[in-house]
C-alpha positions in Angstrom: 16.5 25.0 -33.2 17.0 28.8 -32.8 13.7 30.7 -32.9 14.8 32.9 -35.9 15.4 29.7 -37.9 12.1 28.2 -36.9 10.3 31.4 -37.9 12.1 31.4 -41.3 10.6 28.0 -42.1 7.1 29.4 -41.4 7.8 32.5 -43.6 8.9 30.3 -46.4 5.8 28.2 -46.3 3.5 31.2 -46.1 5.0 32.7 -49.2 4.6 29.5 -51.1 0.9 29.4 -50.1 0.5 33.0 -51.5 2.0 32.0 -54.8 0.5 28.5 -55.1 -2.0 29.5 -57.7 0.7 30.7 -60.1 2.7 27.5 -59.5 -0.4 25.5 -60.5 -0.9 27.7 -63.6 2.5 27.0 -65.0 2.8 23.3 -64.0 3.6 21.3 -67.2 6.3 18.9 -65.9 6.4 16.0 -65.3 2.8 16.2 -66.5 0.6 19.2 -67.2 -1.8 18.5 -64.3 -1.7 21.9 -62.7 -1.2 20.8 -59.1 2.3 21.8 -58.0 1.1 24.7 -55.9 -1.6 22.7 -54.2 0.8 19.8 -53.6 3.5 22.0 -52.1 1.3 23.9 -49.7 -0.4 20.6 -48.5 3.0 18.8 -48.2 4.9 21.6 -46.3 2.1 22.5 -43.9 3.9 20.6 -41.0 6.6 23.3 -41.2 4.0 25.7 -39.7 4.1 23.9 -36.4 7.5 22.3 -35.9 7.3 19.5 -33.3 9.5 19.3 -30.3 11.0 16.2 -31.8 12.4 16.7 -35.3 11.6 13.1 -36.0 7.9 13.9 -35.4 8.1 16.7 -37.9 9.8 14.5 -40.5 7.1 11.9 -39.9 4.4 14.5 -40.4 6.0 15.7 -43.6 6.1 12.2 -44.9 2.4 11.7 -44.2 1.4 15.1 -45.7 3.5 14.8 -48.8 1.6 14.5 -52.1 2.6 14.7 -55.7 6.0 14.6 -57.3 7.0 18.1 -56.1 5.6 17.7 -52.6 7.4 14.4 -51.9 10.8 15.6 -53.2 10.5 18.9 -51.3 9.6 17.2 -48.0 12.6 14.9 -48.4 14.8 18.0 -48.8 13.3 19.7 -45.8 13.8 16.5 -43.6 17.5 17.3 -44.1 17.3 21.1 -43.8 15.6 20.7 -40.4 18.7 19.2 -39.0 20.2 22.7 -38.8 20.1 24.2 -35.2 21.4 27.6 -36.2 22.0 29.5 -39.5 25.6 28.5 -39.3 24.6 24.9 -39.7 22.6 25.4 -42.9 25.4 24.3 -45.3 25.6 20.8 -43.8 21.8 20.6 -43.4 21.2 21.6 -47.0 23.6 19.0 -48.3 21.9 16.3 -46.2 18.5 17.4 -47.6 19.8 17.6 -51.2 21.2 14.1 -50.9 18.1 12.7 -49.4 15.9 14.3 -52.1 18.2 12.9 -54.9 18.3 9.5 -53.4 14.4 9.4 -53.2 14.0 10.1 -57.0 14.4 7.1 -59.3 15.4 9.2 -62.3 16.6 12.6 -61.3 16.2 15.3 -64.0 18.1 18.6 -64.4 15.9 21.7 -64.6 13.8 20.8 -61.5 13.9 21.7 -57.9 16.8 19.3 -57.5 18.9 21.7 -59.5 17.9 24.5 -57.2 19.0 22.4 -54.2 22.4 21.8 -56.0 22.9 25.5 -56.4 22.0 26.2 -52.8 24.4 23.6 -51.4 27.2 24.9 -53.7 26.7 28.5 -52.6 26.6 27.7 -48.9 29.6 25.5 -49.0 31.8 27.8 -51.1 31.0 30.8 -48.9 29.9 30.1 -45.3 26.6 31.6 -44.3 26.7 35.3 -43.4 23.9 37.1 -41.8 24.0 40.1 -44.1 22.1 41.5 -47.0 24.8 41.3 -49.7 25.4 37.6 -49.0 21.7 36.8 -49.2 21.1 38.8 -52.4 24.0 37.1 -54.2 22.7 33.7 -53.2 19.1 34.5 -54.3 20.3 35.8 -57.7 22.2 32.6 -58.3 19.1 30.6 -57.4 16.9 32.7 -59.6 19.3 32.2 -62.5 19.0 28.5 -62.0 15.2 28.8 -62.2 15.4 31.0 -65.3 17.5 28.3 -67.1 15.1 25.4 -66.4 13.5 25.8 -69.9 16.9 25.1 -71.5 17.1 21.8 -69.6 13.6 20.4 -70.0 12.2 20.6 -73.6 8.5 20.6 -72.4 9.3 23.8 -70.5 10.7 25.4 -73.6 7.7 24.4 -75.6 5.4 25.9 -72.9 7.5 29.0 -72.5 7.6 28.8 -68.7 10.1 27.9 -65.9 9.7 24.7 -63.9 6.9 25.2 -61.3 8.6 23.0 -58.7 11.9 24.9 -59.0 10.1 28.2 -58.8 8.2 27.0 -55.7 11.5 26.2 -54.0 12.9 29.6 -55.0 9.8 31.3 -53.5 10.3 29.4 -50.3 14.0 30.0 -50.0 13.8 33.7 -50.8 11.3 34.2 -47.9 13.3 31.8 -45.7 16.6 33.7 -46.1 15.0 37.1 -46.1 13.4 36.1 -42.8 16.8 35.4 -41.3 17.9 39.0 -41.9 14.4 40.5 -41.1 13.7 41.9 -44.6 10.4 40.1 -45.5 8.9 43.3 -46.8 11.6 43.8 -49.4 11.0 41.3 -52.2 11.8 41.8 -55.9 8.4 40.9 -57.5 8.4 37.3 -58.9 6.8 38.7 -62.0 9.9 40.9 -62.6 12.5 38.3 -61.7 11.0 35.8 -64.2 9.4 38.2 -66.6 8.2 36.4 -69.8 8.5 33.0 -68.2 5.3 32.8 -66.1 2.6 32.3 -68.7 2.1 29.2 -70.8 2.3 29.8 -74.5 -1.1 29.8 -76.3 0.1 27.1 -78.8 1.3 24.7 -76.2 -0.3 21.3 -76.4 -0.5 19.1 -73.3 0.4 15.5 -74.0 -2.2 12.9 -73.3 -1.4 11.2 -70.0 -3.2 8.0 -68.9 -3.0 6.5 -65.5 -3.0 7.6 -61.9 -0.9 9.7 -59.6 -0.6 7.6 -56.4 0.7 8.5 -53.0 0.9 5.8 -50.4 2.4 5.1 -47.0 3.2 1.5 -46.0 4.1 0.3 -42.5 6.7 -2.3 -43.5 6.6 -5.9 -42.5 10.0 -6.7 -40.9 9.9 -10.1 -42.6 9.4 -8.7 -46.1 11.6 -9.3 -49.1 13.9 -6.3 -49.2 13.8 -6.1 -53.0 11.7 -3.1 -53.9 12.6 -2.9 -57.6 9.0 -3.8 -58.5 8.0 -0.2 -57.6 10.0 1.2 -60.4 8.8 -1.5 -62.8 5.1 -0.5 -62.2 5.2 3.1 -63.3 7.1 6.4 -63.7 8.1 9.4 -61.6 8.8 7.2 -58.6 9.8 8.9 -55.4 10.5 6.4 -52.6 11.1 7.6 -49.0 12.0 5.2 -46.2 11.4 6.4 -42.6 11.6 4.5 -39.4 9.8 1.4 -40.4 7.6 3.1 -43.0 7.8 3.6 -46.7 6.3 6.5 -48.6 5.9 6.1 -52.3 4.8 8.4 -55.0 4.2 6.9 -58.5 2.5 7.5 -61.8 1.0 4.1 -62.7 -1.5 2.8 -65.3 -2.8 0.1 -62.9 -3.4 1.4 -59.4 -5.1 -1.7 -58.2 -2.2 -4.0 -59.2 0.2 -1.5 -57.6 -1.9 -1.5 -54.4 -1.9 -5.3 -54.3 1.9 -5.4 -54.7 2.5 -2.7 -52.0 0.3 -4.7 -49.6 2.8 -7.6 -49.9 5.5 -5.6 -48.2 3.5 -4.3 -45.3 0.3 -2.7 -44.1 -1.0 0.2 -46.2 -1.8 3.0 -43.7 -2.4 5.8 -46.3 -3.5 5.8 -49.9 -4.6 8.5 -52.4 -4.9 8.4 -56.1 -5.7 11.1 -58.7 -6.7 10.4 -62.4 -3.9 12.1 -64.3 -5.9 12.5 -67.5 -8.8 14.0 -65.7 -6.4 16.5 -64.0 -4.9 17.5 -67.3 -8.3 18.0 -68.8 -9.4 20.2 -65.9 -6.2 22.3 -66.2 -7.1 23.1 -69.8 -10.3 24.8 -68.7 -9.6 28.5 -68.9 -11.7 31.3 -67.4 -12.6 34.2 -69.5 -10.6 37.4 -69.2 -12.0 39.8 -66.6 -11.9 43.6 -66.5 -10.8 43.4 -62.8 -9.4 40.4 -61.0 -11.6 39.2 -58.1 -10.2 38.0 -54.8 -12.2 36.7 -51.8 -12.1 34.5 -48.8 -12.6 30.8 -48.7 -14.9 31.5 -45.7 -17.5 31.9 -48.5 -18.7 28.5 -49.7 -16.2 28.4 -52.5 -13.7 25.7 -53.5 -10.2 25.8 -55.0 -11.8 24.2 -58.1 -14.3 27.1 -58.3 -11.4 29.6 -58.2 -9.5 27.7 -60.9 -12.4 27.4 -63.3 -13.8 31.0 -62.8 -10.4 32.7 -62.4 -10.6 34.3 -59.0 -8.2 34.1 -56.0 -9.1 32.5 -52.7 -7.6 33.4 -49.4 -7.7 30.4 -47.0 -8.5 30.2 -43.3 -7.2 27.1 -41.6 -8.9 24.0 -40.1 -7.0 23.1 -36.9 -7.2 19.6 -35.4 -5.3 17.8 -32.7 -2.2 17.1 -34.9 -2.4 19.4 -37.9 -3.5 22.6 -39.4 -4.5 22.7 -43.1 -6.0 25.3 -45.5 -9.8 24.8 -45.5 -9.9 24.2 -49.2 -7.5 21.2 -48.9 -9.2 19.6 -45.8 -11.5 16.7 -46.7 -15.1 17.6 -45.7 -15.9 13.9 -45.0 -13.0 13.7 -42.5 -14.0 17.0 -40.8 -17.6 15.9 -40.2 -16.6 12.4 -39.1 -14.2 13.9 -36.6 -16.9 16.3 -35.3 -19.5 13.5 -34.9 -16.9 11.5 -32.9 -16.4 14.3 -30.5 -12.9 15.3 -31.6 -12.1 19.0 -31.1 -11.9 21.0 -34.3 -11.3 24.8 -34.5 -10.3 27.4 -37.1 -7.7 30.1 -37.4 -6.8 32.9 -39.8 -3.7 33.1 -41.9 -0.9 35.3 -40.6 -0.7 39.0 -41.6 2.4 38.1 -43.6 0.7 35.4 -45.6 -2.3 37.8 -46.4 0.1 40.6 -47.3 1.9 38.3 -49.7 -1.5 37.4 -51.3 -2.3 41.1 -51.8 1.1 41.8 -53.4 0.9 38.7 -55.6 -2.4 39.5 -57.2 -1.3 43.1 -57.8 1.9 41.9 -59.4 -0.1 39.7 -61.7 -3.1 41.9 -62.5 -3.7 45.6 -63.4 -6.8 46.0 -61.1 -7.9 43.8 -58.2 -11.2 43.8 -56.3 -11.1 42.1 -52.9 -14.6 41.1 -51.8 -13.8 40.5 -48.1 -15.7 38.3 -45.7 -17.8 40.5 -43.4 -15.7 42.5 -40.8 -18.1 41.2 -38.1 -16.7 37.7 -38.7 -12.9 38.3 -39.1 -10.4 41.1 -39.2 -9.6 40.4 -42.9 -11.2 43.6 -44.2 -9.4 45.9 -41.7 -6.1 44.2 -42.5 -6.6 44.6 -46.3 -7.7 48.2 -45.9 -4.6 49.1 -43.9 -2.3 47.3 -46.4 -3.9 49.2 -49.3 -3.4 52.5 -47.5 0.3 51.7 -47.1 1.1 50.0 -50.4 -1.4 51.0 -53.1 -0.4 54.5 -54.3 -1.9 53.9 -57.7 -5.3 52.9 -56.3 -5.3 49.5 -58.1 -6.5 47.5 -55.1 -10.2 48.0 -54.2 -11.5 46.5 -51.0 -15.2 45.9 -50.2 -16.6 44.7 -46.9 -19.4 42.5 -48.0 -20.8 41.9 -44.5 -21.2 38.3 -45.8 -19.9 34.8 -45.2 -20.7 31.3 -46.4 -23.1 31.0 -49.3 -24.0 34.7 -49.3 -20.4 35.6 -49.9 -20.0 32.8 -52.5 -23.0 34.0 -54.5 -21.9 37.6 -54.4 -18.5 36.6 -55.8 -19.8 34.3 -58.5 -22.2 36.9 -59.8 -19.5 39.6 -59.7 -17.0 37.4 -61.6 -19.6 36.7 -64.3 -20.3 40.4 -64.6 -16.5 41.2 -64.8 -16.3 39.0 -67.9 -19.0 41.1 -69.7 -17.6 44.6 -69.3 -14.3 46.4 -69.8 -15.1 48.9 -67.0 -13.6 47.9 -63.6 -15.7 50.6 -61.8 -18.9 49.1 -63.2 -17.8 45.8 -61.7 -17.3 47.3 -58.3 -20.7 49.0 -58.5 -22.3 45.7 -59.5 -20.6 43.9 -56.5 -22.0 46.5 -54.1 -25.5 46.0 -55.6 -25.1 42.2 -55.2 -24.2 42.7 -51.6 -27.4 44.7 -51.0 -29.6 42.1 -52.7 -28.1 38.7 -51.7 -29.7 36.8 -48.8 -28.8 33.5 -47.1 -30.5 31.3 -44.5 -28.5 28.6 -42.7 -30.2 25.7 -41.1 -28.4 23.9 -38.2 -29.1 20.4 -37.1 -27.6 20.6 -33.6 -26.5 23.4 -31.3 -23.7 21.3 -29.6 -21.1 22.3 -32.2 -21.7 26.0 -31.6 -21.3 25.3 -27.9 -18.1 23.3 -28.5 -16.6 26.3 -30.3 -17.6 28.7 -27.5 -20.2 30.5 -29.6 -23.1 29.3 -27.5 -23.4 28.2 -23.8 -23.4 24.5 -23.3 -26.6 24.8 -21.2 -28.4 26.6 -24.1 -27.2 24.0 -26.5 -28.3 21.1 -24.3 -31.9 22.4 -23.9 -32.1 23.4 -27.5 -31.1 20.0 -28.7 -33.2 18.2 -26.1 -36.3 20.2 -27.3 -35.2 19.5 -30.9 -35.1 23.2 -31.8 -33.2 23.7 -35.0 -32.2 27.4 -35.3 -32.0 29.3 -38.5 -29.3 31.9 -38.8 -28.3 34.5 -41.4 -24.9 36.0 -42.0 -25.5 39.8 -41.9 -23.1 42.8 -41.7 -23.6 42.8 -37.9 -22.7 39.1 -37.6 -24.6 35.9 -37.7 -28.1 36.5 -36.4 -30.7 34.0 -35.4 -33.8 34.7 -37.6 -36.0 31.8 -36.8 -36.4 28.1 -35.7 -37.7 24.9 -37.2 -38.3 21.5 -35.7 -37.5 19.2 -38.6 -36.2 19.3 -42.2 -39.8 19.9 -43.5 -40.1 23.0 -41.4 -36.7 24.2 -42.5 -37.8 23.9 -46.2 -41.0 25.8 -45.4 -39.0 28.6 -43.8 -36.6 28.8 -46.7 -39.5 29.1 -49.3 -41.2 31.7 -47.2 -38.1 33.9 -47.4 -37.6 33.1 -51.0 -41.2 34.0 -51.9 -40.9 37.3 -50.2 -38.1 38.4 -52.5 -38.5 36.3 -55.7 -41.5 35.7 -58.0 -42.0 32.2 -59.2 -41.5 33.3 -62.9 -38.2 35.1 -62.1 -34.7 33.9 -62.9 -32.9 34.1 -59.6 -29.4 32.7 -58.8 -29.8 30.2 -56.0 -27.1 28.3 -54.1 -27.9 25.2 -52.2 -25.2 24.2 -49.7 -24.6 20.9 -47.9 -22.4 19.6 -45.1 -22.4 15.8 -44.8 -26.0 15.7 -46.2 -25.5 16.2 -49.9 -27.9 13.5 -50.9 -30.8 15.1 -49.0 -30.0 18.6 -50.2 -29.7 17.4 -53.8 -32.6 15.0 -54.1 -35.1 16.7 -51.8 -34.4 20.3 -51.2 -33.0 21.1 -54.6 -35.8 19.3 -56.4 -38.4 21.3 -54.5 -36.7 24.5 -55.5 -36.7 23.4 -59.2 -40.4 22.6 -58.9 -41.3 26.0 -57.5 -38.8 28.1 -59.5 -38.3 26.3 -62.8 -36.4 29.3 -64.4 -33.9 29.6 -61.5 -30.2 28.8 -61.9 -29.3 26.5 -59.0 -25.8 25.9 -57.9 -24.9 23.1 -55.5 -22.0 23.8 -53.2 -20.4 22.4 -50.0 -20.7 24.7 -47.0 -17.5 26.5 -46.3 -15.5 24.4 -43.9 -14.8 27.5 -41.8 -18.5 27.6 -41.2 -19.0 23.9 -41.0 -16.3 23.6 -38.3 -18.5 25.7 -36.1 -22.0 24.8 -37.2 -21.4 21.1 -37.5 -22.7 18.1 -39.6 -26.3 18.2 -40.7 -26.1 21.9 -41.6 -27.4 23.1 -44.9 -28.2 26.5 -46.4 -29.9 28.4 -49.1 -28.5 31.7 -50.6 -30.1 33.6 -53.4 -29.9 36.8 -55.5 -33.0 38.0 -57.3 -32.4 39.0 -60.9 -30.1 42.0 -60.9 
C-alpha cells in the first residue's frame, strides 16, 4: 500500500476519535445507548498501525470490533484495505460495501451502509482524481446522504438528529480523502455542514430496551453444522462476520447465557463481551448541567470516559501500547493492564498525534462558545505547549483558554471536577478560569507505589536502584508537581503509607472542615475502599470522598499495587 494511502487511514481514524463524543451524544439508532463514538474508535484502532500482512490487520479489526456500528464499519474497511493506490479505491470500496451489507441480517437505509453506497457510486461513475474539485464534489454528496438519514429512519426524525454511524463514516472519509490531497487543515466545520441536526430534541423519548448487546468471536469447529440461522433467531441487529476459520457475531439478545451456550456448539469462544442495553440507555439519559465555559482536560488525570459524559467535560486520551495493539487509555481495561504488568509483559504509553489534538481543539470550539483547557502539567507532556501554539494560530476571538495545571493523576482530576462544578454555578467564564487557578494552587496529591520495578521497566529509574529499593521493601511516595513527579517520602508498608497520607492531610485540612478528597486505586480497589477510605471517613466525617481508578497513563509506569490520595481544602 502506498504511504499516502496508509497515512490517510490514520488521519480518518484520528478525526473520528476527536468527534467521538458528539457521535455518542446523538446515537439513538438502533437503540439510544450513546456508544457509537466509543465503539467506532475502539473498533478502528488497528488502522493506526497497519500490519505488513493485510490479513493480520483484518483479523485485528475483527477482534477489536464492538457494537453495531463498529462491526459494520470494520467489515467495510476490510474491503477498502485491498486498495494499493488511490486509483484502486473504487474496486476496494465496492468490496468493502458488499462485505458490510452481507454481514448485516437486516440492512436499513439511512445508516452508514447508505454512505458506503454513495461512495461506491461516486467512485465508479467518475474515476478517482487527485484534485480538490473532485474531492469536494464527493464530500458534498456524502454529506447530503447523511443529512437525509432522518427522512429514512423515523427514530432519527423524532430525535431531530442524523444517524451517528453515518456521520462517523462521513467524518472518517472526509479526513481520509482530504489527507490524499494534503488539505487536512481545511475542513468545513461539522457543526456547519449539519447545522440543526446534531442535538437531540428535548421532547425525544428513548424507548425501553431490554436485553444485552453481545460481541463474540468463535474459533469454528470444522465438523460443525453449517446452519447458523439460530443466530438470527436469538435476537436482533445481528452482524455476522466470517474470517479464516473464525466467526465474529454482534447481536442484541434477551438471553445472553442461552446465546453463549448455542455459540459454544459451533466452536471455541475466544472472545466475549456483553453490555446491558437498558443500563446503557439509562446512563445516556443522565445529562450534565449547562456550564458557563466548557472544560477540556487530559485523561492523564484520573478521570474516566464515564466521568466526562456525566459531568459534561471533554477528555483528551493518551494511548496504552502493548505488544500487538494501541488503545486510548479510557478504553483499556485496567484489570488487563495490571495483569499484563504482573506477568512481565512490556507496556508503554504514547501521546496522540498533533493532528488528533488539533481536531479536538477545533471540535470543542465548534460546539461551545468558550472553552477552558486544563492541561496536564508541561513537565509531564508537551500537551500544554501544543495547545498554546494552536491557540496562537487559530483563536483570533480568544475563546480558547489554556492553563498549565502542573498536575497529573488525581491532582489534575480533582482540579477538573471542582472547576466543572463551579462552572455550573456561575455565568461568568472568567470567574471559572480564576477559580481553576486557585484550585491548582491549593490541590495536593500523594502517590504511594508498591514496587519500583515498573518505573525501571519504563526507563524512569535505574534497574539497580529499583532492585535495591524493592529488596529493602522501600515504598516511595511521590507527588506530581509543576516541576515533575518528585519523591517526597518513603514508607515500608500500607500502614506507614496511611500514616504519611494523614500527616499531609492534617497539615492542610482541619478535622471539622469539608475538603474534597479523591482516593485512587490500581488493582487494589478493595483495600483502598474498605481500609484507606474508611479511615478517611473516620477522621474527616464532613469530607466528600471520591473513589477513582488511577489514570492508566500513570498506572502503566507506576504499576499494580499503586494507590493515591488527592485533596483540595475548602475553597
